[in-house]
Every structure is written in structure tokens, then in C-alpha cells.
C-alpha positions as CSV (number, residue, x, y, z in Angstrom):
1,X,-88.5,16.3,-266.6
2,X,-87.2,12.7,-267.4
3,X,-83.6,13.9,-267.5
4,X,-83.7,14.9,-263.4
5,X,-85.6,12.3,-262.7
6,X,-83.0,9.7,-264.4
7,X,-80.0,11.1,-262.8
8,X,-81.9,10.9,-259.2
9,X,-82.6,7.4,-259.7
10,X,-79.4,6.6,-260.8
11,X,-78.0,8.3,-257.7
12,X,-79.9,6.0,-255.5
13,X,-79.3,2.8,-257.4
14,X,-77.5,0.0,-255.8
15,X,-75.5,-0.6,-258.9
16,X,-74.5,2.6,-258.7
17,X,-70.6,3.1,-259.0
18,X,-70.6,6.2,-256.8
19,X,-71.4,5.6,-253.4
20,X,-74.2,8.0,-251.5
21,X,-72.8,11.0,-249.8
22,X,-73.4,11.8,-246.1
23,X,-75.2,14.9,-245.8
24,X,-74.7,15.1,-241.9
25,X,-72.6,18.1,-240.8
26,X,-68.8,17.3,-240.6
27,X,-68.6,16.7,-236.8
28,X,-71.4,14.3,-236.8
29,X,-70.3,12.2,-240.1
30,X,-70.2,8.3,-239.2
31,X,-66.3,7.6,-238.3
32,X,-65.1,11.1,-237.7
33,X,-64.2,10.2,-234.1
34,X,-62.3,7.2,-235.4
35,X,-60.7,9.0,-238.3
36,X,-60.0,12.5,-236.8
37,X,-59.8,12.4,-233.0
38,X,-58.1,9.6,-231.0
39,X,-60.2,8.3,-228.1
40,X,-58.8,10.4,-224.8
41,X,-56.7,7.5,-222.7
42,X,-55.4,7.5,-218.7
43,X,-55.3,10.6,-217.2
44,X,-56.8,12.8,-220.4
45,X,-60.2,11.1,-219.7
46,X,-60.4,13.3,-216.3
47,X,-58.9,16.6,-217.6
48,X,-61.7,18.3,-219.7
49,X,-62.6,21.8,-218.5
50,X,-66.2,20.7,-217.4
51,X,-64.5,17.9,-215.1
52,X,-62.0,20.2,-213.8
53,X,-64.6,23.0,-213.1
54,X,-66.7,20.2,-211.5
55,X,-63.6,18.8,-209.4
56,X,-63.0,22.8,-208.2
57,X,-66.7,23.2,-207.2
58,X,-66.2,19.8,-205.3
59,X,-63.2,20.8,-203.7
60,X,-64.9,24.2,-202.5
61,X,-67.6,22.7,-201.4
62,X,-65.5,20.3,-199.5
63,X,-63.5,23.0,-197.7
64,X,-66.9,24.8,-196.8
65,X,-68.4,22.3,-195.4
66,X,-65.1,21.2,-193.3
67,X,-64.6,24.9,-192.3
68,X,-68.3,24.8,-191.2
69,X,-67.8,22.1,-189.1
70,X,-64.8,23.4,-187.6
71,X,-66.5,26.6,-187.1
72,X,-69.2,25.0,-184.9
73,X,-66.9,22.8,-183.2
74,X,-64.4,25.3,-182.1
75,X,-65.2,27.3,-179.1
76,X,-63.5,30.5,-177.7
77,X,-61.4,29.2,-174.8
78,X,-60.4,30.6,-172.0
79,X,-57.3,32.9,-171.3
80,X,-53.9,31.1,-171.8
81,X,-51.7,30.1,-169.0
82,X,-49.4,33.0,-169.3
83,X,-50.9,34.2,-165.9
84,X,-49.0,31.0,-164.5
85,X,-46.0,31.9,-165.8
86,X,-42.8,30.0,-164.4
87,X,-39.2,30.9,-164.0
88,X,-36.6,30.0,-166.6
89,X,-33.8,28.3,-165.2
90,X,-30.1,28.7,-166.5
91,X,-27.5,26.2,-165.6
92,X,-23.7,26.0,-166.5
93,X,-22.5,23.0,-168.7
94,X,-21.7,21.0,-165.4
95,X,-25.4,21.4,-164.2
96,X,-25.0,24.0,-161.3
97,X,-27.1,26.8,-161.6
98,X,-25.9,30.1,-163.1
99,X,-29.5,32.0,-163.0
100,X,-33.3,32.0,-162.9
101,X,-35.3,34.7,-164.9
102,X,-39.0,35.0,-165.8
103,X,-40.6,37.1,-163.5
104,X,-43.4,38.6,-165.8
105,X,-43.8,42.4,-165.8
106,X,-47.2,43.8,-166.7
107,X,-49.8,45.9,-165.7
108,X,-53.4,46.0,-167.6
109,X,-55.0,49.6,-168.8
110,X,-58.1,50.4,-170.2
111,X,-57.8,52.1,-173.8
112,X,-58.8,55.6,-172.6
113,X,-55.6,55.9,-170.9
114,X,-53.8,55.1,-174.4
115,X,-53.4,58.3,-176.3
116,X,-55.3,58.0,-179.6
117,X,-52.5,58.7,-181.9
118,X,-50.6,55.9,-180.1
119,X,-53.5,53.7,-180.7
120,X,-53.2,54.7,-184.6
121,X,-49.5,53.9,-184.6
122,X,-50.2,50.4,-184.0
123,X,-53.1,50.0,-186.4
124,X,-50.8,51.8,-188.9
125,X,-48.1,49.6,-188.2
126,X,-49.8,45.9,-188.2
127,X,-53.3,46.2,-189.8
128,X,-54.5,49.3,-191.5
129,X,-57.7,47.4,-192.3
130,X,-58.3,46.6,-188.6
131,X,-61.4,48.7,-188.1
132,X,-63.1,47.5,-191.2
133,X,-62.2,43.6,-191.4
134,X,-64.0,40.9,-190.2
135,X,-60.9,40.2,-187.8
136,X,-59.0,37.8,-190.4
137,X,-57.2,38.1,-193.9
138,X,-57.9,35.2,-195.9
139,X,-54.4,35.7,-197.8
140,X,-52.6,36.6,-195.1
141,X,-53.8,33.3,-193.2
142,X,-53.3,31.0,-196.3
143,X,-49.6,32.3,-196.7
144,X,-49.2,31.3,-193.0
145,X,-50.3,27.8,-193.5
146,X,-48.2,27.2,-196.3
147,X,-45.3,28.5,-194.9
148,X,-45.6,26.8,-191.6
149,X,-46.2,23.6,-193.6
150,X,-43.2,24.2,-195.5
151,X,-41.1,24.4,-192.6
152,X,-40.4,28.3,-193.3
153,X,-41.5,29.4,-190.1
154,X,-43.5,32.3,-189.0
155,X,-44.6,35.0,-191.7
156,X,-46.4,38.2,-191.8
157,X,-50.0,38.5,-192.5
158,X,-51.9,38.3,-189.3
159,X,-54.5,40.9,-188.2
160,X,-54.5,42.8,-185.1
161,X,-57.4,40.3,-183.8
162,X,-55.4,37.3,-184.8
163,X,-52.5,38.6,-183.0
164,X,-54.6,39.2,-179.7
165,X,-56.4,35.5,-179.8
166,X,-52.9,34.1,-180.1
167,X,-51.6,36.1,-177.2
168,X,-54.4,35.8,-175.1
169,X,-56.2,32.3,-176.2
170,X,-53.6,30.2,-177.7
171,X,-50.0,29.4,-177.4
172,X,-47.1,30.7,-179.7
173,X,-46.5,27.4,-181.3
174,X,-46.1,27.3,-184.9
175,X,-48.5,24.6,-186.2
176,X,-51.1,24.2,-188.9
177,X,-53.7,23.2,-186.3
178,X,-53.0,26.2,-184.3
179,X,-53.1,28.6,-187.0
180,X,-56.5,26.9,-187.9
181,X,-57.9,27.5,-184.5
182,X,-56.6,31.0,-184.2
183,X,-58.8,31.8,-187.5
184,X,-62.0,30.4,-186.3
185,X,-61.8,32.2,-182.7
186,X,-60.4,35.6,-184.7
187,X,-63.6,35.1,-186.7
188,X,-65.9,34.3,-183.4
189,X,-64.1,37.2,-181.3
190,X,-64.8,39.9,-183.8
191,X,-68.1,39.1,-184.2
192,X,-68.8,39.0,-180.3
193,X,-66.4,41.9,-179.1
194,X,-66.0,45.6,-180.0
195,X,-62.8,46.7,-182.3
196,X,-62.2,49.1,-179.2
197,X,-62.3,45.8,-176.8
198,X,-60.0,43.8,-179.3
199,X,-57.3,46.7,-179.5
200,X,-57.1,47.0,-176.1
201,X,-56.7,43.5,-175.5
202,X,-54.0,43.4,-178.0
203,X,-51.9,46.3,-176.6
204,X,-52.4,44.5,-172.9
205,X,-51.2,41.0,-174.2
206,X,-48.6,42.2,-176.7
207,X,-44.7,41.3,-175.7
208,X,-42.2,44.4,-176.2
209,X,-39.2,42.7,-174.9
210,X,-37.3,43.6,-171.6
211,X,-39.7,41.2,-169.9
212,X,-42.6,43.8,-170.5
213,X,-46.0,42.6,-171.3
214,X,-48.7,45.1,-172.4
215,X,-48.3,48.8,-173.6
216,X,-48.0,50.4,-169.6
217,X,-45.0,48.0,-169.1
218,X,-43.7,49.1,-172.5
219,X,-44.0,52.5,-171.7
220,X,-42.1,52.2,-168.3
221,X,-39.3,50.1,-169.8
222,X,-38.4,52.1,-172.8
223,X,-39.4,55.7,-171.9
224,X,-39.7,55.8,-168.0
225,X,-43.2,57.2,-168.2
226,X,-46.9,56.0,-168.1
227,X,-48.8,55.2,-171.1
228,X,-51.0,58.2,-170.7
229,X,-47.7,60.3,-171.5
230,X,-46.4,58.6,-174.7
231,X,-45.9,61.0,-177.7
232,X,-46.9,59.8,-181.1
233,X,-43.2,59.1,-181.9
234,X,-42.9,57.0,-179.0
235,X,-45.8,55.1,-179.7
236,X,-44.4,54.5,-183.3
237,X,-41.2,53.3,-181.9
238,X,-43.0,50.9,-179.8
239,X,-45.4,49.5,-182.7
240,X,-42.4,49.4,-184.5
241,X,-40.8,47.1,-181.6
242,X,-43.5,44.5,-181.5
243,X,-42.2,42.8,-184.7
244,X,-38.9,41.8,-183.2
245,X,-38.4,43.0,-179.7
246,X,-34.7,41.6,-178.8
247,X,-33.5,42.7,-182.6
248,X,-35.0,46.0,-182.4
249,X,-34.3,47.1,-178.9
250,X,-32.3,50.5,-179.6
251,X,-29.7,49.8,-176.4
252,X,-28.7,46.2,-177.8
253,X,-29.3,46.6,-181.3
254,X,-26.8,45.9,-184.1
255,X,-25.9,49.0,-186.8
256,X,-28.3,47.0,-189.3
257,X,-31.1,46.6,-186.7
258,X,-31.3,50.2,-185.9
259,X,-31.5,50.8,-189.6
260,X,-34.2,48.4,-189.7
261,X,-36.4,49.4,-186.6
262,X,-35.9,53.4,-187.9
263,X,-37.2,52.3,-191.3
264,X,-40.1,50.7,-189.9
265,X,-40.6,53.6,-187.5
266,X,-40.8,55.9,-190.2
267,X,-43.3,53.3,-192.1
268,X,-45.5,53.5,-189.1
269,X,-45.7,57.3,-189.3
270,X,-46.1,57.7,-193.2
271,X,-49.0,55.2,-192.8
272,X,-50.6,57.4,-190.5
273,X,-50.4,60.3,-192.6
274,X,-51.7,58.3,-195.7
275,X,-54.5,57.2,-193.5
276,X,-55.2,61.0,-192.2
277,X,-54.1,60.0,-188.8
278,X,-51.2,62.6,-188.8
279,X,-50.8,65.9,-190.3
280,X,-48.3,65.7,-193.0
281,X,-46.5,68.9,-191.8
282,X,-46.3,67.6,-188.3
283,X,-44.8,64.2,-189.8
284,X,-42.2,66.1,-191.6
285,X,-40.6,67.3,-188.2
286,X,-40.8,64.3,-186.3
287,X,-37.5,63.0,-185.1
288,X,-36.7,59.1,-183.8
289,X,-37.0,59.0,-180.1
290,X,-34.4,57.2,-178.7
291,X,-35.4,55.0,-175.6
292,X,-33.9,55.2,-172.2
293,X,-31.5,52.2,-171.2
294,X,-33.1,49.3,-169.6
295,X,-32.8,48.5,-166.0
296,X,-31.7,44.6,-166.1
297,X,-33.5,42.1,-163.8
298,X,-32.6,41.3,-160.3
299,X,-29.9,38.6,-160.1
300,X,-28.3,39.4,-163.4
301,X,-25.5,41.1,-162.2
302,X,-21.7,40.5,-163.0
303,X,-21.3,37.7,-166.2
304,X,-24.7,36.1,-165.4
305,X,-26.7,38.6,-167.5
306,X,-24.6,38.3,-170.7
307,X,-24.5,34.7,-170.5
308,X,-28.3,34.3,-170.2
309,X,-28.8,37.1,-172.9
310,X,-26.5,35.2,-175.6
311,X,-28.4,31.7,-174.6
312,X,-31.8,33.6,-175.2
313,X,-30.8,35.1,-178.3
314,X,-29.5,31.9,-179.7
315,X,-33.2,30.5,-178.8
316,X,-35.1,32.9,-180.2
317,X,-32.9,33.0,-183.4
318,X,-33.7,29.0,-183.6
319,X,-37.4,29.1,-183.7
320,X,-38.4,30.0,-180.1
321,X,-40.7,32.7,-179.8
322,X,-40.1,35.6,-177.4
323,X,-43.4,35.1,-176.0
324,X,-42.6,31.7,-175.2
325,X,-39.4,32.1,-173.8
326,X,-40.8,34.9,-171.5
327,X,-43.6,32.7,-170.3
328,X,-41.1,30.8,-168.6
329,X,-41.0,26.9,-167.6
330,X,-37.5,26.0,-169.6
331,X,-34.4,24.7,-167.9
332,X,-31.5,25.9,-170.3
333,X,-28.2,24.2,-169.9
334,X,-25.4,26.0,-171.5
335,X,-21.9,24.5,-172.8
336,X,-20.2,27.0,-170.4
337,X,-17.5,25.6,-168.6
338,X,-17.3,27.3,-165.0
339,X,-13.6,26.8,-164.7
340,X,-13.0,28.5,-168.2
341,X,-15.6,31.3,-167.6
342,X,-13.8,32.0,-164.0
343,X,-10.5,32.0,-165.6
344,X,-11.7,34.4,-168.4
345,X,-13.4,36.7,-165.7
346,X,-10.4,36.9,-164.1
347,X,-8.1,37.7,-166.8
348,X,-10.2,40.5,-168.2
349,X,-11.0,42.2,-165.3
350,X,-7.5,42.1,-164.5
351,X,-6.8,43.7,-168.0
352,X,-9.4,46.2,-167.7
353,X,-8.0,47.5,-164.4
354,X,-4.5,47.6,-166.0
355,X,-3.0,44.7,-164.4
356,X,-2.9,41.9,-167.1
357,X,-0.2,40.4,-165.5
358,X,-1.5,40.7,-161.7
359,X,0.8,43.2,-160.5
360,X,-1.7,46.1,-159.2
361,X,-0.4,49.7,-159.2
362,X,0.5,51.5,-156.3
363,X,-2.2,53.0,-154.7
364,X,-2.7,56.6,-155.2
365,X,0.1,56.8,-157.5
366,X,-0.4,58.8,-160.4
367,X,0.2,56.0,-162.5
368,X,-2.6,54.5,-160.5
369,X,-5.0,57.2,-161.1
370,X,-4.2,57.3,-164.7
371,X,-4.7,53.7,-165.1
372,X,-8.4,54.1,-163.6
373,X,-9.2,56.6,-165.8
374,X,-8.2,54.8,-168.7
375,X,-10.3,52.0,-167.8
376,X,-12.9,53.7,-167.3
377,X,-13.0,54.8,-171.1
378,X,-12.2,50.8,-172.3
379,X,-14.5,48.2,-172.7
380,X,-13.7,44.5,-172.8
381,X,-15.4,41.5,-174.5
382,X,-14.3,37.9,-175.4
383,X,-15.3,34.5,-176.6
384,X,-13.9,31.2,-176.1
385,X,-14.8,28.3,-178.5
386,X,-14.3,24.5,-178.6
387,X,-13.3,24.6,-182.4
388,X,-14.2,20.4,-182.9
389,X,-18.1,21.5,-182.2
390,X,-18.4,25.6,-181.7
391,X,-19.2,24.9,-178.1
392,X,-18.9,28.3,-176.4
393,X,-17.0,27.6,-173.3
394,X,-16.5,30.8,-171.7
395,X,-17.9,34.5,-172.5
396,X,-17.1,37.9,-171.1
397,X,-19.5,40.9,-171.9
398,X,-18.5,43.6,-169.8
399,X,-17.6,44.5,-166.3
400,X,-20.9,44.2,-165.3
401,X,-24.4,43.4,-166.8
402,X,-26.2,45.8,-164.6
403,X,-24.0,48.4,-165.2
404,X,-23.3,47.9,-168.9
405,X,-26.2,46.3,-170.8
406,X,-24.7,46.0,-174.2
407,X,-22.5,42.8,-174.3
408,X,-19.3,43.5,-175.4
409,X,-19.2,39.8,-176.7
410,X,-21.7,40.1,-179.3
411,X,-21.8,43.6,-180.2
412,X,-20.7,44.4,-184.0
413,X,-19.9,47.7,-184.2
414,X,-16.7,48.1,-183.9
415,X,-14.0,47.6,-186.6
416,X,-11.9,44.6,-186.6
417,X,-8.7,46.0,-188.3
418,X,-6.3,43.6,-189.3
419,X,-7.7,40.7,-187.4
420,X,-9.6,40.7,-190.6
421,X,-6.3,40.1,-193.0
422,X,-6.7,36.1,-192.5
423,X,-10.1,36.1,-194.2
424,X,-8.3,38.4,-197.1
425,X,-5.8,35.6,-197.3
426,X,-8.3,32.8,-197.2
427,X,-10.2,34.2,-199.8
428,X,-7.4,34.6,-202.6
429,X,-6.2,31.0,-201.6
430,X,-9.4,29.3,-201.8
431,X,-10.5,31.2,-205.0
432,X,-7.1,30.4,-206.7
433,X,-7.7,26.7,-206.1
434,X,-10.9,26.9,-207.4
435,X,-10.7,28.9,-210.5
436,X,-6.8,29.4,-211.1
437,X,-4.3,32.1,-210.5
438,X,-6.1,35.1,-212.1
439,X,-9.1,34.5,-209.3
440,X,-10.1,36.9,-206.5
441,X,-11.0,40.4,-205.8
442,X,-13.5,42.1,-203.8
443,X,-16.5,40.0,-204.4
444,X,-14.6,36.8,-203.6
445,X,-13.6,38.4,-200.1
446,X,-17.1,39.4,-199.4
447,X,-18.2,35.9,-200.3
448,X,-15.8,34.3,-198.1
449,X,-16.4,36.3,-195.1
450,X,-20.1,35.3,-195.5
451,X,-19.5,31.6,-195.8
452,X,-17.3,32.1,-192.5
453,X,-20.2,33.8,-190.8
454,X,-19.5,37.5,-190.7
455,X,-21.8,40.3,-191.6
456,X,-21.1,41.9,-194.8
457,X,-23.3,45.1,-194.6
458,X,-20.4,47.4,-194.8
459,X,-16.6,47.9,-194.9
460,X,-16.4,45.7,-198.3
461,X,-16.8,48.5,-200.7
462,X,-13.3,49.2,-201.6
463,X,-9.6,47.7,-201.4
464,X,-8.9,50.2,-199.1
465,X,-11.8,49.8,-196.7
466,X,-10.9,45.9,-196.9
467,X,-7.0,46.3,-196.6
468,X,-7.6,48.5,-193.6
469,X,-10.2,46.1,-191.8
470,X,-13.2,48.6,-191.6
471,X,-15.6,46.5,-191.4
472,X,-17.5,45.6,-187.9
473,X,-17.8,42.5,-186.2
474,X,-17.9,41.0,-182.6
475,X,-15.5,39.0,-180.5
476,X,-18.2,36.2,-180.9
477,X,-18.3,36.3,-184.9
478,X,-14.3,36.5,-185.2
479,X,-13.9,33.6,-182.8
480,X,-16.3,31.5,-185.2
481,X,-14.0,32.7,-188.1
482,X,-10.9,31.6,-186.5
483,X,-12.5,28.3,-185.4
484,X,-13.6,27.8,-189.1
485,X,-9.8,28.1,-189.8
486,X,-9.1,25.5,-187.1
487,X,-11.7,23.1,-188.5
488,X,-10.2,22.4,-192.0
489,X,-12.5,25.4,-193.6
490,X,-16.0,24.1,-192.3
491,X,-18.0,26.9,-190.9
492,X,-18.3,27.0,-187.2
493,X,-21.1,29.0,-185.6
494,X,-20.4,29.6,-181.9
495,X,-23.3,28.0,-179.5
496,X,-24.1,28.7,-176.0
497,X,-26.9,26.6,-175.6
498,X,-26.4,22.8,-175.0
499,X,-30.1,21.8,-174.2
500,X,-33.5,23.6,-173.4
501,X,-36.5,21.7,-172.1
502,X,-39.8,22.7,-171.2
503,X,-41.8,19.6,-170.1
504,X,-41.8,17.1,-172.9
505,X,-41.2,20.0,-175.2
506,X,-37.3,20.5,-176.5
507,X,-35.7,23.2,-178.5
508,X,-32.0,24.3,-179.5
509,X,-29.8,25.7,-182.0
510,X,-29.1,23.8,-185.2
511,X,-25.6,22.0,-185.4
512,X,-22.9,24.4,-184.9
513,X,-20.3,22.8,-187.7
514,X,-21.9,23.2,-191.1
515,X,-20.7,23.2,-194.6
516,X,-17.4,23.7,-196.3
517,X,-16.5,27.5,-196.0
518,X,-13.5,27.5,-197.8
519,X,-11.1,24.5,-199.2
520,X,-9.2,22.5,-196.6
521,X,-5.9,23.1,-198.1
522,X,-6.6,27.2,-197.7
523,X,-7.6,26.6,-194.1
524,X,-4.4,24.8,-193.5
525,X,-2.5,27.8,-195.3
526,X,-4.1,30.6,-193.1
527,X,-3.3,28.3,-189.8
528,X,0.6,27.6,-191.0
529,X,0.5,31.7,-191.6
530,X,-0.7,32.5,-188.2
531,X,1.7,30.3,-186.6
532,X,4.8,32.2,-188.3
533,X,2.8,35.5,-187.8
534,X,1.3,35.6,-184.8
535,X,3.0,32.7,-182.7
536,X,5.9,33.9,-182.0
537,X,6.9,37.2,-179.3
538,X,3.0,37.9,-178.7
539,X,2.0,34.3,-177.0
540,X,5.1,33.1,-175.7
541,X,3.6,32.4,-172.2
542,X,1.6,29.7,-173.8
543,X,3.6,26.5,-173.9
544,X,2.1,24.7,-176.8
545,X,1.4,25.2,-180.7
546,X,-0.5,28.4,-181.1
547,X,-1.8,30.7,-184.3
548,X,-3.3,34.0,-184.1
549,X,-3.6,37.4,-185.6
550,X,-3.9,40.9,-183.6
551,X,-4.1,44.8,-184.4
552,X,-5.6,48.1,-183.6
553,X,-8.5,49.4,-186.0
554,X,-7.7,52.0,-188.3
555,X,-9.7,54.6,-186.0
556,X,-7.7,53.3,-183.1
557,X,-10.8,52.6,-181.3
558,X,-10.4,49.0,-180.8
559,X,-7.6,46.6,-180.2
560,X,-8.1,42.6,-181.2
561,X,-6.4,39.3,-180.8
562,X,-7.9,36.3,-182.2
563,X,-5.9,33.2,-181.5
564,X,-6.0,29.3,-181.1
565,X,-4.8,26.1,-180.0
566,X,-5.6,22.9,-181.8
567,X,-8.2,22.4,-179.3
568,X,-9.2,26.2,-178.0
569,X,-10.2,29.4,-180.1
570,X,-10.6,32.6,-178.1
571,X,-11.2,36.3,-179.4
572,X,-10.5,39.0,-177.4
573,X,-11.1,42.8,-177.7
574,X,-10.8,46.1,-176.0
575,X,-13.3,49.2,-177.2
576,X,-13.0,52.6,-176.4
577,X,-16.2,54.1,-175.1
578,X,-17.5,57.2,-173.4
579,X,-18.7,55.8,-170.2
580,X,-21.7,58.5,-169.9
581,X,-22.4,58.8,-173.6
582,X,-21.8,55.6,-174.5
583,X,-20.5,56.4,-177.9
584,X,-17.0,55.3,-179.2
585,X,-13.8,56.7,-178.7
586,X,-10.3,56.0,-179.0
587,X,-8.6,53.8,-176.6
588,X,-6.2,55.4,-174.7
589,X,-3.7,52.4,-174.7
590,X,-4.4,51.0,-178.2
591,X,-1.9,48.5,-178.1
592,X,-2.2,44.8,-180.0
593,X,0.6,43.5,-177.6
594,X,-1.7,44.4,-174.7
595,X,-4.5,42.6,-175.9
596,X,-2.3,39.5,-177.1
597,X,-1.1,39.2,-173.5
598,X,-5.0,39.0,-172.3
599,X,-5.1,36.0,-174.6
600,X,-2.1,34.3,-173.6
601,X,-2.5,34.7,-169.8
602,X,-6.4,33.3,-170.3
603,X,-5.4,30.5,-172.6
604,X,-2.6,29.2,-170.5
605,X,-5.1,29.1,-167.4
606,X,-7.9,27.4,-169.6
607,X,-5.5,24.4,-170.7
608,X,-3.3,24.2,-167.9
609,X,-4.1,20.5,-167.3
610,X,-5.0,19.9,-171.1
611,X,-2.4,17.6,-172.7
612,X,-0.5,19.1,-175.5
613,X,-2.4,19.2,-179.0
614,X,-0.8,19.6,-182.8
615,X,-2.4,21.0,-185.7
616,X,-3.3,18.7,-188.2
617,X,-2.0,20.1,-191.5
618,X,-2.5,16.7,-194.0
619,X,-0.8,17.1,-197.2
620,X,1.2,19.8,-198.1
621,X,-0.8,22.8,-199.4
622,X,1.2,24.7,-201.7
623,X,2.7,28.2,-201.1
624,X,0.9,31.2,-199.6
625,X,0.2,33.9,-202.4
626,X,1.2,37.4,-201.6
627,X,-1.7,39.6,-200.9
628,X,0.4,42.9,-202.2
629,X,-0.2,41.1,-205.7
630,X,-4.0,41.9,-205.4
631,X,-3.5,45.5,-204.1
632,X,-4.2,44.7,-200.7
633,X,-1.3,44.6,-198.1
634,X,-0.9,42.9,-194.9
635,X,-0.8,45.0,-192.1
């Protein structure tokens, strides 16, 4: 036994050369923190898992507490002031009154008058969980708040209850505080009211465009019938329409908007079938129900309606909601110059009657009868813009807004033909300056057209379609494109609204002159080429420097001339249209010269008292490349 005891004594003897071993677990050994892990410093002291969980729990408790306070402090208010809606006043640029609008068109109906299929169409379109949810969609609210704070405008996600609360109790302003109120009030309304009452309120307060509030007014405005007689197909269109009334109104919708609303109409019906509210076999045989043409409001005859519509659409595009605008109280001043407006109206009226030079035909003659027949099948549109600031100084939308609701100045469904050629040339010039001689092609042309403000949905697929100008556009868009050439290549977006005020509230479009669309040198070369190409015979009557390009579309349904002086850009177009069916037909007198004469006659009148001006080309910018070398020929 001596051996082991001796060894044990030696182990704990102070003179022992071997230090005693620490028998504690490795994680608890002396100096472990000092030798293995450095002490946490700075922000790392606060980012342990335990502390992070505590922070999150604290934040959740704070949010719950804050929401509880808000819930008990926000009461359901009285109905908003839409019932006290005022007129909107529209003025010319000099302050004279153009028109007054704003009479509210609505008729409240009970839910039992609305066919069940129509009710289901709205639920399928806007809020499939409506009959089960508590009145709100938390994720939708969060998404809406984030986008509002981030300045991204309105986003989807609101339930039918929320939309009813917004329409009936609150304003249409897009602020975080209004969103919070909407959330709280929606929860309370869902607890107090039945789903049937909420749905009836929503259908009676929604805005459908055509100054129609509520489903009954919409049924009358779009299908000329009472709500009781609406079919499921018609109800699905109205349900699709609520998302964007002005854009989706079939009478004025662009080809792209018609595709979008048709797609949404199908989406509504497919949802109804998925939710077993519609028999799949019945769904398969449904066809899109084209609505009737609208009846324009009184006082908007002649060009007034076209000008008011252009201003409304511009304000809506800039962020003013359609409901806010329809509720009235706005004073809206346009950029339109009354003298230039009168000159454009006179010129287009004479041109459409076949007497652009002011020489009427002999009454009763065969020539006069043929002229009248041709005129009935011809529509005209024109827009005149100041290239320095993008202001629309005159706009002609058609013979009479009350007889032809769709504005020929803003419609984009006719081919532009060879009026597109300068865009092709600009694309090659700009690409060559940026990337060298080998640059260019269809992608560059499409990019340039988009940068200059054109829609690029169709007509850009092949060299042939681009060379023939098969893409659609409007006089408004083409005036902007040529104004961009005139403004050293900076994109010019024509703007008709000078100011819009309602009490202390102001609204208006963004700056009309935007970023550089093409290089200044490329824009200068385009102007040089258009002076050579279009400034000789066609515009001889204008006694000043001018440039322009015109032509007839490949399908002979449109004739164009877009021309400009240093201080005025004007796009003029004539369109062939069947007066009864409102379908495109060939022009009876498809002549670019005819349109160029209209441009010349108007420009001479508009600038009669203006001093002569000259294009500012700056330094020489080199030779113009030959488009034929790229497989595209000038028409």
C-alpha cells in the first residue's frame, strides 16, 4: 500500500515539479474565457440569441399595446363628405373658364336587387375570403403601409370591408395615418355589421368611371339597364372595371388596356368557377360583353370634353385618385392657349370638311356630296406642344365630344407609318455614338422609342414591321417624340395641366422635360435631316425654319404629318373610321400632302405674331448614317 500512498503524497506536495491538474469540465476551467474566447465588445454585446428574442418580444408587446390604444381611441366616424360633392372648374391658360363638371351620379339599391352572380363576381375579383375574414388582410395592410411610406403609391391587398370603409367613412388620400384608421375602423365595422350590409355598402359607394357611383349608376352607364337585369358576364366586367375605371372603360381603352381588362374579366369568372359559384361548362361559353358608348356630361360639347378628359387622365396618372377627382372641389388650370386652340379647331374643321384652304365646295355639286361622304368616314386628331417646356398649347380630339367620345388626339390604335422613320434613324445615330459603327438593331430601336415616350407593345418584332411603321401611337405621343428631337434629345412628355388646387391641396404632373433620351448630337442630326426631308414643298406656306416628316400608314387607314419650328411642335393625323361601327377603315383620301397642308395652315396662324426663331444645332455632329445599310429603308 506504500507505493500508491507515496505517489499520492508526492502529487500534492508543494515542492512537486508537476502542477496539480484542474479536474473541472473544460468549459469551466480557470482562464478559459481569457485564453479561448475574447470578451464581447461593441454592438456584439447586444446581439446574443437570448437578447434578440427579448427585443422581438418587447417590440411585439409594444406594437400590441399601441394597437390596443389606437383601437379604443379611433371611433367609427360619420359618412364622409362625398354627398357634398362640388363641381370641378376647368380653366384655359389665361384664366377664362372652359367647363364645370362634377355632378354626382348615384342611386342606392338594396342587396336583394343585385343578382347573386353579380355579387359573387365582385367578391371573386376583390376579396375571395370576404365571407370568412375579420374585415382586414394583415399582410395586405402591411404591404400597403410599406409602399405608402416608400412613396410607391397604392398597392393591392385591401379587403372589400377596407374599400367600403375608405369609400364611405374616409378620404382617398394615401397616407400612413389614413391606412391605420382604415384598419381599425374595418375591424370594428366587421364586428358591428353583417357581411351582407358591408357588401351592399361597398357596391353602392364604389366608383366605376363615367361619373357613376354605385352599381346601379354603373349598370345604367355601361349597359343601359337596371342592376336587376345585369348578367354574370356584365357583372364580371363591372367588377374588373373598379380596379382602374378610366383605363378599363372599353369606349376609350387603348389596345393594351383592352387586353388587360379582358384578362381581368376572365380572372373574375375563373375565380367564380374555382369557388363553385359558376358552373364550369357555363363558364366556357361566356363571351365578353362589350358595354355601350357613354353619354357625355352636359356642357362638354365641341372640344371642351376632350380637353377636360386629357386633364383628368393626366391628374389620375400623377396620383390623384379617380374618386377624389370625381368628388369635386378642384380648380384645374390648363396650359392651353385659347388663341392657338381656336386656330387648331378652325384648321381641323375645314380640313375634315375638305376645305383646308378655306375654299368651300359648291352646294349640291357632286364634288360637295363626295366630300361630305368622305368626311363622314374621316376622323382627325392633333396636338400642339411648346418644346421648351412640354406644355400642350392646343388639342383637337374630334368633331364633337358628345358625338365621338374617344379622343383622336390621345388614341393609339392607328399605325404611324413613315412618321416613325426618324425614331429609327435616331436609334442608329445614338447607338453609333455610344457603341461604334456596328451598333444598332431592333432592340436599339425599341429602346429608343421607349426612351422617347412611345408605347412599345407591338410593331417592333421584325425589320419589316419597323420599316413600315406598323406600331400604333397617338398624336399626343408623336408630338412628344418630335419635341424631344427639338429639345436636344431630352425626353419631352406633353402636359396639359398647369395647376390643380382644392383648398390647400395641390396636385399636378411631374416635370414634362425629363432625362436624356438620345444624345444631343443625334437629336441635332435628326432635325437637320427633317429640314431637308420635310421642310421643302410640304410646308412652303410657313414662312420660317421648320422640320417635319409625314406619310401614310401601310394599311392606308391613317395619314400623318408631325412638324416643328424652334418654338412649336404639332402632330396632325387623319384616321379612317366607320361612323356607325367605329371600326378602322381605309381613308378615302389617304394623302400625306393633305395632312401637311393642315399642319402648315395651323402653324402659320399660331405663329403669325411670333418673331422668327432658328434651330440651335451647336457643333457639327457628323454625317447621317444610311438606314438602308441596316436593312431598313426610308419610306
